[in-house]
N, C-alpha and C positions, 0 to 999 in steps of 0.2 A: 550237472552243476555248471553254471555259467559264471562269467566274470562279475556279473551284477550281484549274484548271490554271495560271492566272496567279498565284494565291496560292502554288501549289507552286513556280513559277519564283522568286518573291521569297524563299521559304524556302530554295530551293536556292542562290541567290546568297549569302544570309546564312550558310548552312552552309559554303560554299566559302571565303568571306572569313574566317570565324572559324577554320576549319582552317588556312588559310595564315598567319593571324596567330600561331597556335600553333607552326607550323613555323618561322616567322621568329624568334620569341622563344626557341625551344629550340635551333635549329641555326645561326642566322645572327648575331643581335645579340650582340656580345661584352660582355655584362654580365649581372648576376644577375637577369634577368627569368624569370618562370615563369608560363605560361598556366594557367588553371583546368583546361583540358582535359588537359594533360600532368600536372598535379598530381593530377587525379582518376585517371588511368590508373596513374600511379606508385603512388599510395596503394592502389589495388585490388590491384596485382600484389604489392607489398611486404607488404601485409596478409595475402594468401593464403599467401605463403611463410613468413611469421612464424608463422602458425597451424599450418602443417605442421611447421615446425622445432621448435616448442615442445612437440611431442609426443615428441620424442626426449630421452633423459636425458643422454647423453654430449655434451659440448660439441662435440667433433670431428664427430659426426653432424649436429648442428644447423648447424655451419659449412658442411658439404658441401651442405646444402639451401639455405642463405642465399647461398652463392656463385653460385647461378643466378638470384637475384632481380634484380640489376642488368642483366645481359644480357637477361633475359626482359622487363623493363620497356621496354628499348629496342625490342625486336622488337614488343612489344605496342603501343607507341606508333605504330610505323610501320603496323601493321595497322589501327589505329583511324583514322589519318590517311587511308589509302587507302580504307577503307570509307566514311568520311564524304564524301570527295571523290567517290567513285563515286555515292553516293546524291544528293549535291548536284547533280552534272551530270545525273543522270537526271531530277531535278525540273526542271532548266533545259531539257532536251530535250522534256519532256512537252508543253508548249503548242506547240512547234515541229513536233512529229511527230504530235500528236493521239492517241497511244496510249502508255500508260505501259509496257507490255511492250516496245514498240519502243524507247522511251527508255532502258530498262534495257539492252537489247541494244546499242544504239549507244554508250551511255556506257561499257560494259565493253569493247567493241571499240576504242573510241578511247583510253581511259585506258591500256590495256595494249598499245596499238599492234598489235592483231591484224589489223584491216582487213577483217573478214568482213562488217561491217554499216556501210554508208555511206549518208547521206541524199542526196536528189537536188537540193534547192534550195540557195540561197546561204547563208541564215541558219543553218540547221543545220550546213552545211559549215564555216562560220567557228567555230561552237561546238565542232565536232569537233577542229579544230586547237588551239584553246585547251585543250580537255580533254586532248589527247595531250601538249601541252607541259607542262601542270601536273603530270600524272602522272610524266613523265620527270624533271622538275626535283625533285620531292619525293623520288623514289627515289635520284636522283643525289646530292642533299644528304645523305641518310642514309648512303650509301656513303662519300662524302667525309668525313663526320663521324667515322667509325670510326677511321681512321689517326690523326687528331688526338687522339681520345679515348684510344687506347691508347698514344700517345706521352706524354701527360700521366700516364697510369697508370704507365708504366715509369719516368718521372722520379721519381714519388712513391715507388715501391717500392724504388728503388735504395738510398736512405738507410735506409729501414725495414728492408731486409734486412741492410745493413751493421751496423745496431744490434744484431743478434743476437750478434755477437762482442763487443760492448762492454757490453751490458746484459742479455744473455740473452733467453729467450722464456718467458713474456711479459715484455717489458722493464720495468724498474723503476729509478727515479731513483737511489736509494742504491747499487744494484748497479753502475750505470755508474761512479760515483765509486770504489767499492771495487775494481773490476777494474783501473781505471787506477792506483790506488795499489799494488795487488799487483804489477804489472809495472813500477812506477816510471816511469809514463808520464803523469803528471798534466799535464805541459806540453802534451800533444797535445789536451787538452780545449778549448783556445782555438780550434783549427781545427774541432773538432766543433761548437762553438756557432756559429761563423761559417757553416758549411755548412748548419746547421739554420735559421739566420736566412733564408738564401736559399730553403731548402725551404719555410719557412712563407709567405714572400711568394708563391712559385709556387703553393702550395696555395690561398691566398686568391684568386688570380686565376683559376686553372684550374678549381677546383671550384665557384666561384660562377658561372662561365660554362657549364661542362659539368656540370650538377648530378647527372647519373647517376653520375659518378665517386665521389660520396660513398658510394654503396652497392656499389661494386666492392670485393670483399674481397681480402686478400693471398693469395698462393698457399699459404702455411703457415697452418694454422688458428689458431696461437697468436701470429701477427703481425697487427698492425693499425696503420693510420696514426694513429688517435686515441690508442691506448695508447703508440705510439712518441713522438709529440710531447709527450704528457703526461709520459712518463718523462724526456725531455730537459729539459722545463721544471722538473720536480722536481729534477733533478740540478743545473741552473743555480741554482735558488733555494736549494738546500742549500749549494752552493759559495759563493754570495754571503753567505748568512747565517752560515756557520761560519768563512769565511776572507775577510773584507772586504779585507785587505791584499794577498793573493796571488791572489785570484780574477781570471781574465783579463778584460780590458776587453770582450771579445766577448760575455760572458755577458749584460750589461745590454741591449744592442740586440736580442739574440735573445729575451730575456724579453718585451720590448715587442712585437716582431713576432710572437711566438708567441701571446700572448693576443689580439692584434688579429686574427690570422687565424682563431682560434677564434670570435671574435665575428662575423666575416663568415660563417662556416659556420652559426652560430646564426641569423643573420638569414635566410639562405637556407632553412634547415630550419624556420623559424618556431618556434624555441625561445626562450622569454622569458628574459631575464637582466638583472642589475643593471648598467647602463652605467657607474656611478661608485661602485664599492665603496671603502670606507675601509680604510686599513691596519689599524685596530683592530677591524674586523669579525671575527666568529668564522668559522672554517672547520669543515668536517665532519670532516676528519682529526683524530684525537685526539692530545693531547700525548704519550700513551704510545707511539703509533706513531712519532712523531718521535724520542722518546728511544731507542727500540729501534734506529732507523736510525743514530743517533749512536754507540751502542754497537757496532753492526756496523762502522762506519767506523773507530772507534778500535781495534777488534780487528785490523784489517788494517794499522794503522800510520798512519792519517790524523791529522794534528796540527791541533788547533783553535786559532784565533786569537781566539775570542770565547767568553765564558761561555755555557753551554748555555741558560740561562733567557733571556738576551738574544738568543741566536741564534734561539730559538723565536719571539720577537716579530717578528724580521725575516723569518723564513721564512713566518710566517703572513701578513705584509703582502704578500709576493710571491704566495703561493698563492691568496689571496682573489681575485686578478684573473682566475684561469682555472679554479679548481676546479669551481665550479657548472656552467659551460658544458661543460667536458670530461667530467664525470660524466654529464650529461644526454645528450650525443652518444654516449658509450660505451654507455649503457643503450639508447638508441634503435636503435643499430646492432647491439646484442648482440655487442659487442666481446669479445675474450678477457678472462677474469676476472683481470686483473693486479692486483698489490698497489697500493694507493693509487689505484685507478681507479674506486671506487664500487661499489655493489651492482648486481646483474643480476637480472632476472626469471627465476628457475629455472636460473641458471648455476652454482650451487653455490659453494663456498668459493673465495676468491682463491688463485691459484697463484703460488708463489715461483719465480723463474727458477733453473734448474739451473746450477751453476758447474762447468765441466769440470775434472777433476783434472789435476794437473801430472804429465806422463808422462816427464819427463826421468830419466836414471839417477841413482841416489842420490848419487854423487859430484858430479854436475853440480848437483843440487838444493842440496847443502850449499854449493857455491861460489856459486851464485846468491843464496842467503840471506845469505851473508857480504857479497857485493857490494851487495845491497840495503840491508843494515844500515849499511854504510859510507856509502852515498849519503844515507840518511836522517840519519845523524849529522852529515854535512857540511852538509846543508840546515838542520838544527836549529841548528848553530853559527852559520850565516850569518844566521839570523833574530834580530831584536832580542829581548832578554829580556823587555821590556815592549812589546807591539805598539802600545800607545797612544802610546809615545814617538815612533814614526815618523809619527804623524798630527799631532803638535804642530808648529806653525810655529816656525821659528828666531827 
């Protein structure tokens, strides 16, 4: 045994401990830790898939390629862990067996529990048991990790999928409000905001712990978790800005939980952001886009409780808390080019959601329009003539 073999043993121990630390941070510790090893592997895999995807012109084709990035990163990380542990234990066996080829053979036989190469003396035998145990534990942890991962993915995608009927694909905040007004179902928005508040809290916890989930894409190419939460945030911000008296109480706690969860995602993804934006700060979304959304809502019968100029100031104060982060995440993930979701590198123009036509018979359509107008008239009569009167104390 030479000094080189003992240096190899020390290097092998360092490789094993560093790899196990990466495994612990990625699979075991329930908080937003991220080892340099897993970050490097993920960056390499995602970078390769993005390079391949950006060669395609159609967004759907790019999404097909990018949908493989998340699972491939997980598999690549497991391969790198096993490879590093194999070489680490081979370096540990080197001074104990005296031959590096023998050390490679014993390390492979031990880690994969094949049993075709076994040492004769006590010290290498103990190392063989440790090697076998570590190999089994790492593979078992990765296997046990997958059900938890896909359970969190399914919870996330349930509400994102349900949003298709409420806000179209790709989802858009003003469309959510417009569709609920069209079917005279604005009252159900309170429940929508409440469920998305819970969804945002679950996102902050699960996606910071299992960071690979951030890159798992929705089954439908035009659905995405980031455009989904952005559209509901825009809907709630519009609701609070335009209708301060009748907007449901659930909208405010959802807004806070929504932008807090996006900030947690930004920290995990190493995306810089302003932690204390001021309500008077400017937003990237233009006033013209806001005015167009108000015209759309008024066109379907939405009644405003606040002047449009004043509503824009309040809407901007809400949107400044999440716009910068949401746009950066959407661009990083190459999310669907939804309206109000920011520019993409090569994604083309933003797509407006398609509103399904009403397929009821003509007589039923006329009756439904009459009922809807009666409900709107009754609601208008119940509202105070001057909304400010309701806010004045007695």
